[in-house]
Structure formats: C-alpha cells, structure tokens
LUMTI-781443 format. One record per residue: residue in one letter; z, x, y of N, C-alpha, C in turn. Coordinates in steps of 0.001 Angstrom, whole numbers, plus 524288, in hexadecimal, padded with zeros to 5 digits. Example, Ala and Ser with C-alpha at 12.3 -4.5 7.8 and 13.67 -1.06 7.14 Angstrom:
<rs>
+---+-------+-------+-------+-------+-------+-------+-------+-------+-------+
! r !  n_c3 !  n_c1 !  n_c2 ! ca_c3 ! ca_c1 ! ca_c2 !  c_c3 !  c_c1 !  c_c2 !
+---+-------+-------+-------+-------+-------+-------+-------+-------+-------+
! A ! 81E78 ! 83386 ! 7E9C6 ! 81E78 ! 8300C ! 7EE6C ! 81E78 ! 83390 ! 7F31C !
! S ! 81BA8 ! 83232 ! 7F736 ! 81BE4 ! 83566 ! 7FBDC ! 81EBE ! 83264 ! 8001E !
+---+-------+-------+-------+-------+-------+-------+-------+-------+-------+
</rs>
This chain:
<rs>
+---+-------+-------+-------+-------+-------+-------+-------+-------+-------+
! r !  n_c3 !  n_c1 !  n_c2 ! ca_c3 ! ca_c1 ! ca_c2 !  c_c3 !  c_c1 !  c_c2 !
+---+-------+-------+-------+-------+-------+-------+-------+-------+-------+
! M ! 7DEB4 ! 7FC96 ! 7E103 ! 7DF03 ! 7F759 ! 7DF0E ! 7D97F ! 7F522 ! 7DED1 !
! D ! 7D74F ! 7F507 ! 7DA3C ! 7D1E3 ! 7F380 ! 7D991 ! 7D0FA ! 7EDA9 ! 7D9E6 !
! D ! 7D4FC ! 7EA79 ! 7D94C ! 7D432 ! 7E4E4 ! 7D943 ! 7D473 ! 7E26B ! 7DEB1 !
! L ! 7D55D ! 7E574 ! 7E2AD ! 7D587 ! 7E35B ! 7E7F5 ! 7D000 ! 7E2B5 ! 7EA17 !
! I ! 7CF32 ! 7DE9D ! 7ECFD ! 7CA28 ! 7DDA8 ! 7EF71 ! 7CA66 ! 7DFB1 ! 7F502 !
! S ! 7C6A4 ! 7E2DD ! 7F66E ! 7C6A4 ! 7E4E9 ! 7FBBC ! 7C47D ! 7E0C8 ! 7FF78 !
! K ! 7C641 ! 7E111 ! 8043E ! 7C45F ! 7DD64 ! 8083A ! 7BE83 ! 7DDF0 ! 808F7 !
! K ! 7BC9E ! 7E2DD ! 808D4 ! 7B712 ! 7E3D0 ! 80999 ! 7B3EA ! 7E15B ! 80530 !
! A ! 7B5A7 ! 7E209 ! 8004E ! 7B2CD ! 7DFCA ! 7FBE0 ! 7B2BC ! 7D9DC ! 7FC2E !
! A ! 7B71A ! 7D78F ! 7FDA6 ! 7B756 ! 7D1DE ! 7FE20 ! 7B3AB ! 7CFF4 ! 80260 !
! N ! 7B3A1 ! 7D291 ! 806C9 ! 7B044 ! 7D0EB ! 80B0E ! 7AA83 ! 7D1F8 ! 809EE !
! D ! 7A95A ! 7D624 ! 806F5 ! 7A3EC ! 7D73E ! 8058B ! 7A1B3 ! 7D2FA ! 8020C !
! T ! 7A4DF ! 7D0F8 ! 7FE79 ! 7A302 ! 7CCD1 ! 7FB0B ! 7A319 ! 7C781 ! 7FDC0 !
! L ! 7A61A ! 7C709 ! 801DA ! 7A687 ! 7C215 ! 804B6 ! 7A161 ! 7C0A8 ! 80747 !
! C ! 79EDA ! 7C46A ! 80972 ! 79A29 ! 7C353 ! 80C85 ! 79646 ! 7C7C3 ! 80BA7 !
! D ! 792F3 ! 7C742 ! 807AD ! 78F1D ! 7CB59 ! 80671 ! 78B4B ! 7CC1F ! 80AF4 !
! N ! 789B1 ! 7D0F7 ! 80B99 ! 785EB ! 7D273 ! 80FA2 ! 787BB ! 7D0EE ! 81516 !
! C ! 78CAA ! 7D177 ! 81605 ! 78EDF ! 7CFD6 ! 81B02 ! 792B0 ! 7D403 ! 81CD9 !
! D ! 79240 ! 7D59D ! 821A7 ! 795C1 ! 7D99C ! 823C4 ! 79A5F ! 7D734 ! 826A6 !
! H ! 79ABF ! 7D216 ! 826AD ! 79EFC ! 7CF47 ! 8294C ! 79F43 ! 7D091 ! 82F17 !
! V ! 79ABE ! 7D12A ! 83159 ! 79A6E ! 7D1B9 ! 83706 ! 79720 ! 7CD30 ! 83908 !
! E ! 797E6 ! 7CBBA ! 83DB8 ! 79577 ! 7C709 ! 83FE0 ! 78F81 ! 7C720 ! 83F73 !
! A ! 78D28 ! 7CBB1 ! 84030 ! 78778 ! 7CBFE ! 8402A ! 7852E ! 7CB43 ! 83AB8 !
! V ! 7880E ! 7CC7B ! 8369C ! 785EB ! 7CC65 ! 83150 ! 787EA ! 7C7CC ! 82E1F !
! C ! 78CD6 ! 7C681 ! 82EB9 ! 78F4D ! 7C280 ! 82B79 ! 78E43 ! 7BD17 ! 82DC4 !
! P ! 78BA7 ! 7B9A2 ! 82AC5 ! 78A5E ! 7B47D ! 82CE5 ! 78F21 ! 7B106 ! 82DCD !
! H ! 79368 ! 7B213 ! 82B49 ! 7981B ! 7AEE5 ! 82C03 ! 79C9F ! 7B235 ! 82E13 !
! Y ! 79B66 ! 7B5CA ! 831BE ! 79F65 ! 7B911 ! 8342E ! 7A29D ! 7B5BF ! 837EA !
! P ! 7A793 ! 7B631 ! 83889 ! 7AAF6 ! 7B95E ! 83531 ! 7AC48 ! 7B670 ! 8302B !
! C ! 7ABBB ! 7B919 ! 82BD6 ! 7ACC4 ! 7B6B9 ! 826B6 ! 7B2A5 ! 7B5F4 ! 8262D !
! K ! 7B44A ! 7B124 ! 82556 ! 7B9DB ! 7B00C ! 824CD ! 7BC27 ! 7B2D6 ! 8200D !
! Q ! 7B92F ! 7B2F8 ! 81BC8 ! 7BB14 ! 7B595 ! 81716 ! 7BB9A ! 7BB6D ! 817FB !
! Y ! 7B7CF ! 7BDB9 ! 81AB8 ! 7B7F6 ! 7C34C ! 81BE5 ! 7BCCF ! 7C497 ! 81F21 !
! I ! 7BDCC ! 7C186 ! 82311 ! 7C255 ! 7C26C ! 82673 ! 7C764 ! 7C1BC ! 8235B !
! A ! 7C790 ! 7BDC0 ! 81FFD ! 7CC3B ! 7BCCD ! 81CCD ! 7CD4E ! 7C16B ! 8192D !
! I ! 7C926 ! 7C37F ! 816C1 ! 7C9DF ! 7C7F8 ! 8133B ! 7CBA5 ! 7CCC0 ! 81649 !
! E ! 7C95C ! 7CDA7 ! 81AD4 ! 7CADA ! 7D22E ! 81DFB ! 7D084 ! 7D1E2 ! 81FCE !
! N ! 7D27D ! 7CD2D ! 8208C ! 7D7DA ! 7CC87 ! 82275 ! 7DBF5 ! 7CCAA ! 81E2A !
! L ! 7DA47 ! 7CCE6 ! 81937 ! 7DE0C ! 7CD3D ! 814ED ! 7E0D7 ! 7D280 ! 81511 !
! P ! 7E5DB ! 7D2A2 ! 81385 ! 7E892 ! 7D7AA ! 8133E ! 7E65F ! 7DAF4 ! 80ECF !
! S ! 7E6EF ! 7DFF6 ! 80F38 ! 7E4FA ! 7E388 ! 80B3B ! 7E7EC ! 7E2CD ! 8061E !
! A ! 7E511 ! 7E2F4 ! 801D3 ! 7E789 ! 7E28B ! 7FCA9 ! 7E91C ! 7E7E7 ! 7FA9E !
! E ! 7E78D ! 7EBF5 ! 7FD4A ! 7E902 ! 7F13C ! 7FBB4 ! 7EECE ! 7F20E ! 7FCAD !
! P ! 7F17B ! 7F458 ! 7F8F9 ! 7F710 ! 7F54B ! 7F9D3 ! 7F7E5 ! 7F94D ! 7FE29 !
! E ! 7FBD0 ! 7F85C ! 80142 ! 7FD15 ! 7FBFE ! 80572 ! 8001D ! 80090 ! 80328 !
! I ! 7FE5D ! 8053D ! 80441 ! 800E9 ! 809E2 ! 8022E ! 80562 ! 80B5D ! 805C3 !
! K ! 80A13 ! 80B84 ! 80394 ! 80EB6 ! 80CDD ! 80694 ! 81151 ! 81191 ! 8040F !
! P ! 81399 ! 814EE ! 80736 ! 8167A ! 8194E ! 804EB ! 81B62 ! 81754 ! 80223 !
! I ! 81CFA ! 81A23 ! 7FE22 ! 821BD ! 818C1 ! 7FB57 ! 82659 ! 81A22 ! 7FED4 !
! E ! 829D2 ! 81673 ! 7FF97 ! 82E3A ! 8173A ! 80319 ! 832D8 ! 819AD ! 80046 !
! Y ! 83663 ! 81BC6 ! 80350 ! 83B15 ! 81E43 ! 80140 ! 83E11 ! 81A86 ! 7FDB3 !
! R ! 83ED2 ! 815BE ! 7FF7B ! 841E0 ! 811ED ! 7FC74 ! 83F74 ! 81105 ! 7F70E !
! D ! 83A33 ! 810C5 ! 7F6BD ! 83795 ! 81006 ! 7F1B9 ! 838BE ! 8148C ! 7EE08 !
! C ! 8385E ! 81951 ! 7F015 ! 8396B ! 81DF8 ! 7ECDF ! 83F22 ! 81E20 ! 7EB25 !
! A ! 842A6 ! 81D1A ! 7EEC3 ! 84836 ! 81D50 ! 7ED8A ! 849A3 ! 81928 ! 7E981 !
! N ! 8477C ! 81479 ! 7EA0F ! 8488D ! 81053 ! 7E647 ! 84662 ! 811A3 ! 7E0E2 !
! A ! 841BA ! 813EB ! 7E0BC ! 83F6F ! 81578 ! 7DBBA ! 842C6 ! 819AE ! 7D91B !
! M ! 8449B ! 81D6E ! 7DC2E ! 847E7 ! 8218A ! 7D9F9 ! 84D06 ! 81F4B ! 7D7F0 !
! L ! 84F6A ! 81BD3 ! 7DAD5 ! 8544F ! 81973 ! 7D92A ! 85390 ! 81667 ! 7D416 !
! K ! 84F4D ! 81385 ! 7D3BB ! 84E2E ! 81082 ! 7CEFB ! 84D6E ! 81427 ! 7CA50 !
! M ! 84A91 ! 8186D ! 7CB1D ! 849BF ! 81C28 ! 7C6CB ! 84EE5 ! 81EB1 ! 7C529 !
! W ! 8523E ! 81FCB ! 7C8EF ! 85753 ! 8221B ! 7C7A5 ! 85AB0 ! 81E2F ! 7C4AC !
! M ! 85AB4 ! 81944 ! 7C659 ! 85DC8 ! 8153E ! 7C3B8 ! 85BD0 ! 81437 ! 7BE28 !
! D ! 856AF ! 814C2 ! 7BD59 ! 85464 ! 813E2 ! 7B82D ! 85468 ! 818D2 ! 7B4D3 !
! N ! 856F5 ! 81CED ! 7B6C0 ! 85745 ! 821F3 ! 7B3F8 ! 851F2 ! 8246D ! 7B2F3 !
! V ! 84E56 ! 823A9 ! 7B686 ! 84942 ! 8263D ! 7B632 ! 849BC ! 82BC7 ! 7B852 !
! V ! 84CF5 ! 82C6A ! 7BC5D ! 84E05 ! 83199 ! 7BE8F ! 853DF ! 832AC ! 7BE18 !
! T ! 8551E ! 837A6 ! 7BD9B ! 85A9B ! 8392D ! 7BD3B ! 85D0A ! 83941 ! 7C2A6 !
! D ! 86225 ! 839E0 ! 7C2CF ! 864DF ! 83A42 ! 7C7D4 ! 862BB ! 83EC4 ! 7CB0D !
! G ! 861F4 ! 8433E ! 7C884 ! 86002 ! 847DC ! 7CB44 ! 85A8C ! 84703 ! 7CD72 !
! E ! 85716 ! 8449C ! 7CA41 ! 851C5 ! 8438C ! 7CC0E ! 851CD ! 83FAD ! 7D0A4 !
! Y ! 85501 ! 83BB1 ! 7D024 ! 85563 ! 837C3 ! 7D44F ! 85728 ! 83A52 ! 7D966 !
! N ! 85B5C ! 83D7C ! 7D91A ! 85D69 ! 84003 ! 7DDCE ! 8597E ! 843CB ! 7E029 !
! R ! 856C8 ! 846C9 ! 7DCE5 ! 852EF ! 84A92 ! 7DED6 ! 84E77 ! 847C3 ! 7E1A1 !
! I ! 84C6E ! 843A8 ! 7DF34 ! 84809 ! 840CE ! 7E18E ! 849B8 ! 83DF9 ! 7E685 !
! M ! 84E4E ! 83B8D ! 7E666 ! 85027 ! 838C1 ! 7EB0B ! 85147 ! 83C86 ! 7EF85 !
! D ! 85332 ! 8413C ! 7EE49 ! 853F2 ! 84528 ! 7F26A ! 84EC5 ! 84675 ! 7F503 !
! K ! 84A9D ! 84718 ! 7F1E9 ! 84573 ! 84841 ! 7F41A ! 84360 ! 8439B ! 7F73E !
! L ! 84414 ! 83EE6 ! 7F521 ! 84249 ! 83A36 ! 7F7DE ! 84518 ! 83995 ! 7FD17 !
! N ! 84A3A ! 83A54 ! 7FD13 ! 84D3E ! 839D7 ! 801E7 ! 84BC0 ! 83E00 ! 805DE !
! A ! 84AE9 ! 842D7 ! 8040F ! 8494F ! 84709 ! 8079F ! 84400 ! 845D1 ! 80A02 !
! H ! 84067 ! 843DC ! 806D5 ! 83B2D ! 84280 ! 808C1 ! 83B8A ! 83E0F ! 80CBA !
! W ! 83EB1 ! 83A1D ! 80B8F ! 83F4D ! 835B2 ! 80F16 ! 841AC ! 83770 ! 8144B !
! R ! 845B1 ! 83ACE ! 81408 ! 84825 ! 83CC8 ! 818DE ! 8443A ! 83FDB ! 81C20 !
! M ! 8410A ! 84317 ! 81984 ! 83D3A ! 8464A ! 81C4D ! 8392F ! 842C5 ! 81EF9 !
! E ! 83751 ! 83EC7 ! 81C45 ! 83368 ! 83B45 ! 81E8C ! 83594 ! 83806 ! 8230F !
! N ! 83A94 ! 836C7 ! 822D9 ! 83CFC ! 83387 ! 826DD ! 83FFC ! 836A1 ! 82AF7 !
! G ! 83F8D ! 83BB9 ! 82AD0 ! 841F4 ! 83F06 ! 82EC3 ! 847D1 ! 83EC9 ! 82EDB !
! R ! 84A1A ! 83E09 ! 82A5D ! 84FD4 ! 83DCA ! 82A0E ! 851FE ! 842CD ! 827B5 !
! S ! 85684 ! 84441 ! 82961 ! 85917 ! 848CA ! 82721 ! 85D99 ! 846FE ! 823C6 !
! N ! 85ED0 ! 84A56 ! 82007 ! 86312 ! 8492F ! 81C44 ! 86190 ! 844D6 ! 818F7 !
+---+-------+-------+-------+-------+-------+-------+-------+-------+-------+
</rs>
C-alpha cells in the first residue's frame, strides 16, 4: 500500500535533525512524536483464510453454477479432510 504514511517518515519530517532523545531534541518529549508513535498501524493485519470463509465461497460458487455438483463435492471433501487433520479430529 503505497499511499500509507509510515510513522518513521511522519516523525522524521516532524522534527528535522532531531533524534527525539532528551539530549538532542530541544522540546523532548515531543507531544506530536508520542502521538504518532501511539497511533495504531495502518498496515492490514494478515490473517489466514478460515474454514468458514472457504466453505461459504464454495457454497456460493455452487449456487451460482460456477462449479458442478461433482466439483463442489470433491473440493469440499478435500477441505473437510484438511480441516479435520489440522484440528485433530477423526471422521
């Protein structure tokens, strides 16, 4: 995401030639610096795709006739087997 501003870039432009440490920064602690550092990250959190997401996507594709009955059953069998294996379940 190229349009996001990094905390470091924002703080670098906030106070040029300043390391934001008490010995160097004449207005330490910089309120703006602290405020920027305390902001939550704008980077999206990467999460694994969950079983429910996959199952819902497959059901939607089957309902929209994107996949045939056979394709749906084959893929769902693999998805269910993978889910059981990851969760230590049998049958």
